[in-house]
C-alpha positions as CSV (number, residue, x, y, z in Angstrom):
1,X,0.0,0.0,0.0
2,X,2.7,2.4,0.8
3,X,4.5,1.8,-2.5
4,X,1.2,2.4,-4.4
5,X,0.5,5.7,-2.6
6,X,4.0,6.9,-3.1
7,X,3.7,6.1,-6.8
8,X,0.4,7.9,-7.1
9,X,1.7,11.0,-5.3
10,X,4.7,11.0,-7.5
11,X,2.6,10.9,-10.6
12,X,0.4,13.8,-9.3
13,X,3.5,15.9,-8.5
14,X,4.8,15.1,-11.9
15,X,1.6,16.1,-13.7
16,X,1.2,19.2,-11.5
17,X,4.7,20.3,-12.2
18,X,4.1,19.8,-15.9
19,X,0.8,21.8,-15.8
20,X,2.5,24.8,-14.1
21,X,5.2,24.8,-16.7
22,X,2.7,25.6,-19.5
23,X,1.6,29.3,-20.0
24,X,-2.1,28.4,-19.1
25,X,-1.0,26.7,-16.0
26,X,1.2,29.6,-14.9
27,X,-1.7,32.1,-15.5
28,X,-4.2,29.9,-13.5
29,X,-1.7,29.7,-10.7
30,X,-1.1,33.5,-10.6
31,X,-4.9,34.1,-10.7
32,X,-5.5,31.8,-7.8
33,X,-2.8,33.5,-5.8
34,X,-3.9,37.1,-6.6
35,X,-7.7,36.6,-6.5
36,X,-10.1,38.7,-8.7
37,X,-8.8,41.4,-11.0
38,X,-9.4,45.0,-9.9
39,X,-8.1,47.6,-7.4
40,X,-7.0,46.6,-4.0
41,X,-9.3,47.5,-1.0
42,X,-7.0,50.5,-0.3
43,X,-7.4,51.8,-3.9
44,X,-11.2,51.4,-4.0
45,X,-13.4,54.5,-3.9
46,X,-15.1,54.9,-0.5
47,X,-18.7,56.4,-0.3
48,X,-18.9,60.0,0.8
49,X,-21.5,61.9,2.7
50,X,-23.3,61.5,6.0
51,X,-25.8,58.9,7.1
52,X,-29.4,59.7,7.9
53,X,-31.1,58.8,11.2
54,X,-32.2,55.6,9.6
55,X,-28.6,54.7,8.6
56,X,-29.1,55.4,4.9
57,X,-26.1,57.2,3.4
58,X,-27.2,60.5,1.9
59,X,-25.8,61.5,-1.5
60,X,-23.9,64.8,-1.1
61,X,-24.9,66.0,-4.6
62,X,-28.6,65.5,-3.7
63,X,-28.0,67.3,-0.4
64,X,-26.6,70.4,-2.1
65,X,-27.5,73.6,-0.3
66,X,-30.0,75.9,-1.9
67,X,-30.5,79.5,-1.0
68,X,-33.8,80.0,0.9
69,X,-36.5,82.2,-0.8
70,X,-39.8,83.7,0.3
71,X,-42.9,82.6,-1.6
72,X,-46.6,82.4,-1.2
73,X,-48.6,79.2,-1.4
74,X,-52.4,79.2,-1.7
75,X,-54.4,76.1,-0.7
76,X,-58.1,75.6,-1.3
77,X,-59.5,73.4,1.5
78,X,-62.9,72.1,2.6
79,X,-64.6,74.4,5.0
80,X,-65.0,72.0,7.9
81,X,-63.8,71.9,11.5
82,X,-60.3,70.9,12.2
83,X,-58.7,71.8,8.8
84,X,-56.6,74.6,10.2
85,X,-55.4,72.3,13.0
86,X,-54.3,69.7,10.4
87,X,-52.4,72.3,8.4
88,X,-50.8,73.7,11.6
89,X,-49.9,70.2,12.7
90,X,-48.3,69.5,9.4
91,X,-46.2,72.6,9.7
92,X,-45.1,71.8,13.2
93,X,-44.2,68.2,12.4
94,X,-42.2,69.0,9.3
95,X,-40.6,72.0,10.9
96,X,-41.2,74.3,7.9
97,X,-40.1,77.9,8.2
98,X,-43.6,79.5,7.9
99,X,-43.8,83.3,8.3
100,X,-47.6,83.6,8.3
101,X,-50.7,81.5,7.8
102,X,-54.1,82.9,7.2
103,X,-57.5,81.4,6.4
104,X,-60.7,82.9,5.1
105,X,-63.9,82.1,3.1
106,X,-64.2,82.1,-0.7
107,X,-67.1,82.4,-3.2
108,X,-67.9,78.8,-2.5
109,X,-69.4,78.3,1.0
110,X,-68.0,74.8,1.1
111,X,-64.4,75.8,0.7
112,X,-61.9,78.2,2.4
113,X,-58.6,79.6,1.3
114,X,-55.4,79.0,3.3
115,X,-52.5,81.3,2.4
116,X,-49.0,80.4,3.6
117,X,-45.9,82.5,3.4
118,X,-42.8,80.3,3.6
119,X,-39.1,81.0,3.4
120,X,-37.5,77.7,2.4
121,X,-34.9,76.4,-0.1
122,X,-36.4,75.1,-3.4
123,X,-36.7,71.5,-2.1
124,X,-38.4,72.7,1.0
125,X,-41.0,74.7,-1.0
126,X,-41.8,71.6,-3.1
127,X,-42.1,69.6,0.1
128,X,-44.6,72.0,1.5
129,X,-46.8,71.7,-1.7
130,X,-46.5,67.8,-1.7
131,X,-47.3,67.5,2.0
132,X,-50.3,69.8,1.7
133,X,-51.7,67.8,-1.2
134,X,-51.6,64.7,0.9
135,X,-54.1,66.1,3.4
136,X,-57.6,64.9,2.8
137,X,-59.4,68.2,3.3
138,X,-57.1,70.0,0.8
139,X,-58.7,70.4,-2.7
140,X,-56.0,72.3,-4.6
141,X,-52.5,73.7,-3.9
142,X,-50.5,76.2,-5.9
143,X,-47.5,78.4,-5.5
144,X,-48.3,82.0,-6.6
145,X,-46.0,84.0,-8.9
146,X,-44.1,87.1,-8.1
147,X,-46.8,89.3,-9.7
148,X,-49.6,88.0,-7.3
149,X,-51.6,90.6,-5.4
150,X,-50.5,90.4,-1.8
151,X,-52.0,92.4,1.1
152,X,-51.5,92.5,4.8
153,X,-53.1,94.6,7.6
154,X,-51.2,95.9,10.5
155,X,-52.3,97.9,13.6
156,X,-49.7,100.1,15.3
157,X,-49.9,101.8,18.7
158,X,-47.2,104.5,19.1
159,X,-46.5,107.2,21.6
160,X,-48.6,110.4,21.0
161,X,-46.1,113.1,22.0
162,X,-45.6,114.0,18.2
163,X,-49.0,113.7,16.7
164,X,-48.2,115.8,13.6
165,X,-45.2,113.7,12.7
166,X,-47.2,110.5,13.2
167,X,-50.0,111.8,11.0
168,X,-47.5,112.7,8.3
169,X,-46.0,109.2,8.3
170,X,-49.5,107.6,8.3
171,X,-50.5,109.6,5.2
172,X,-47.2,108.8,3.5
173,X,-48.1,105.0,3.7
174,X,-51.8,105.5,2.9
175,X,-52.9,104.6,6.4
176,X,-55.4,106.1,8.7
177,X,-55.6,106.9,12.4
178,X,-58.1,104.8,14.4
179,X,-57.5,106.3,17.8
180,X,-55.7,109.3,19.1
181,X,-55.2,110.3,22.7
182,X,-52.8,112.4,24.8
183,X,-50.5,109.5,25.3
184,X,-50.9,107.0,22.4
185,X,-52.0,107.0,18.7
186,X,-53.3,103.8,17.0
187,X,-52.8,103.6,13.2
188,X,-54.1,101.1,10.6
189,X,-52.1,100.2,7.5
190,X,-52.9,97.9,4.6
191,X,-50.3,97.2,2.0
192,X,-48.1,94.5,0.5
193,X,-45.7,92.8,3.0
194,X,-42.6,94.7,1.9
195,X,-44.4,98.1,2.3
196,X,-45.7,97.0,5.7
197,X,-42.1,96.3,6.8
198,X,-41.0,99.8,5.6
199,X,-43.9,101.4,7.5
200,X,-43.0,99.6,10.7
201,X,-39.4,100.8,10.4
202,X,-40.7,104.4,9.8
203,X,-42.9,104.3,12.9
204,X,-40.1,103.1,15.1
205,X,-38.9,106.6,15.6
206,X,-42.0,107.4,17.6
207,X,-41.7,104.3,19.8
208,X,-44.0,101.4,19.0
209,X,-45.8,100.3,22.1
210,X,-47.9,97.5,20.5
211,X,-48.2,95.9,17.1
212,X,-50.3,93.2,15.5
213,X,-50.2,91.8,11.9
214,X,-52.8,89.7,10.2
215,X,-50.5,87.9,7.9
216,X,-50.5,87.9,4.1
217,X,-53.4,87.0,1.9
218,X,-53.0,86.8,-1.8
219,X,-54.7,86.2,-5.2
220,X,-53.3,85.7,-8.6
221,X,-53.1,88.8,-10.8
222,X,-55.2,89.5,-13.8
223,X,-57.2,86.7,-15.5
224,X,-55.0,84.0,-13.9
225,X,-56.8,81.8,-11.4
226,X,-55.4,81.3,-7.9
227,X,-56.2,77.6,-7.9
228,X,-57.3,75.2,-10.6
229,X,-60.3,74.0,-8.6
230,X,-61.9,77.5,-8.5
231,X,-61.5,77.8,-12.3
232,X,-63.2,74.4,-12.9
233,X,-66.1,75.3,-10.6
234,X,-66.5,78.7,-12.3
235,X,-66.6,77.2,-15.7
236,X,-69.2,74.6,-14.7
237,X,-71.5,77.2,-13.0
238,X,-71.2,79.7,-15.8
239,X,-72.0,77.1,-18.4
240,X,-75.1,76.2,-16.4
241,X,-75.9,79.9,-15.7
242,X,-75.8,79.3,-12.0
243,X,-72.8,81.3,-11.0
244,X,-73.7,84.0,-8.4
245,X,-73.9,87.4,-10.0
246,X,-73.1,86.2,-13.5
247,X,-76.8,86.1,-14.7
248,X,-77.4,89.5,-13.1
249,X,-74.4,91.1,-14.7
250,X,-75.5,89.7,-18.1
251,X,-79.1,91.0,-17.7
252,X,-77.8,94.4,-16.6
253,X,-75.5,94.5,-19.6
254,X,-78.4,93.5,-21.9
255,X,-80.6,96.2,-20.3
256,X,-77.9,98.8,-20.8
257,X,-77.5,97.7,-24.4
258,X,-81.3,98.0,-24.9
259,X,-81.4,101.4,-23.4
260,X,-78.6,102.7,-25.6
261,X,-80.4,101.3,-28.7
262,X,-83.7,103.0,-27.6
263,X,-81.8,106.3,-27.2
264,X,-80.2,105.9,-30.5
265,X,-83.5,105.2,-32.4
266,X,-85.1,108.6,-31.7
267,X,-81.9,110.3,-32.7
268,X,-81.8,108.4,-36.0
269,X,-85.5,109.2,-36.6
270,X,-84.9,112.9,-35.9
271,X,-82.0,113.0,-38.3
272,X,-84.0,111.3,-41.0
273,X,-86.9,113.8,-40.5
274,X,-84.5,116.7,-40.7
275,X,-83.0,115.3,-43.9
276,X,-86.4,114.9,-45.5
277,X,-87.8,118.2,-44.4
278,X,-84.8,120.3,-45.4
279,X,-84.9,121.2,-49.2
280,X,-82.1,119.9,-51.2
281,X,-79.8,122.5,-52.7
282,X,-79.1,122.2,-56.3
283,X,-76.1,123.7,-58.0
284,X,-76.9,126.3,-60.6
285,X,-74.6,127.8,-63.1
286,X,-74.1,131.5,-62.7
């Protein structure tokens, strides 16, 4: 047995030695010693960027910083209890930078308009829109353009030791005095948010004792609709002749057109009578 095993081992060593002597054998042996082709672990590119709270690595390119910008978002919501609480809860959970939030009725008694002024980077603004659209009571959401009509009301109470100067500044910003006494003067101003900021700065010289602001409310400018849902409702109701005030305005316009036609008919008849009664002049040769 020992002689047979030694012979077998000798034959294997001989064959193995012969296989390594060939080029294919040498390549196979080198590949087995070096492993897979490619860079070494030290040469491989390591992932960059931080990890999120869930342990997922965040792409640094996707996390590029964007400059924050101030914009106005208008949301048409169902007029039902708890809607404002849902919107406020969304804002607090997501920690959006909201400057003001106002709500008020619309032409439809079943809906209300929520106006938000946010100052967020571009991804944050898009997130505000997406998160609002997920709320069940929200009907339509839209970011308003720069040409939108924005207004805000502010009440100011300043010291009254310089009433003439306070009145001059009030008139300069198209405001009005609501209350004037020997010690204080209360002023009301309505303007776009930027002008309100300028007015507040101008009144600081008198010493502002109290101040309150309503927050911005806004509508799209010109023929542009603030939300798509309002445009669709208006078209449906006008086609059916049910839109409030639309039929009355049409009837008034028709009545005015009828009155103008009635006024024009006597004038035309008078002109025709004058033309027939007046003798025609004929040219004669001298």
